[in-house]
C-alpha positions in Angstrom: 2.3 -27.5 -73.1 3.9 -25.0 -70.1 7.2 -25.1 -69.0 8.7 -24.5 -66.1 9.6 -21.5 -64.2 13.4 -20.7 -64.8 13.9 -18.7 -61.8 15.0 -21.0 -59.5 18.0 -22.0 -62.5 18.5 -18.2 -63.5 19.1 -17.3 -59.8 21.6 -20.1 -59.1 23.3 -18.4 -62.8 23.4 -15.4 -61.5 24.5 -16.5 -57.8 26.9 -18.1 -58.9 28.7 -15.3 -61.5 28.0 -13.1 -59.1 30.7 -15.4 -56.5 33.4 -15.3 -59.4 33.3 -11.4 -59.1 33.7 -11.5 -56.2 36.8 -14.0 -55.7 38.1 -12.4 -59.0 37.9 -8.8 -57.3 39.0 -9.7 -54.2 42.3 -11.6 -56.0 42.9 -8.8 -58.1 42.7 -6.2 -54.8 45.4 -8.7 -53.0 46.8 -9.2 -55.9 47.1 -5.3 -56.3 48.2 -4.0 -52.3 51.1 -7.1 -52.9 52.3 -5.9 -55.5 52.5 -1.8 -54.3 53.5 -3.0 -51.4 56.4 -5.0 -52.7 57.6 -1.9 -54.9 57.4 0.0 -51.8 59.6 -2.2 -49.8 62.0 -3.2 -52.3 61.5 0.7 -54.0 61.9 -0.7 -57.0 58.8 0.2 -59.3 55.8 -1.5 -59.5 56.4 -5.3 -61.8 54.5 -4.9 -65.1 51.2 -6.4 -65.8 52.8 -9.2 -67.8 55.3 -10.7 -65.4 52.3 -11.3 -62.9 52.3 -15.0 -61.9 55.8 -15.7 -63.6 
C-alpha cells in the first residue's frame, strides 16, 4: 500500500500559516504606528498593553 504524496496539502498548510503570520504582523505594525501617532498628538505616554481594544 502506497500513500499519496502529501506535498499539496503541506504546501496549503504552509501558505495558510504564512498568510496568518503576515496578517498578524501587519495588524501589529498598524497598531504600533497608530499608538505612537496617538501618543505623539496628545502628548501622553503610550497606552499600556492591556488597554488595547477597550
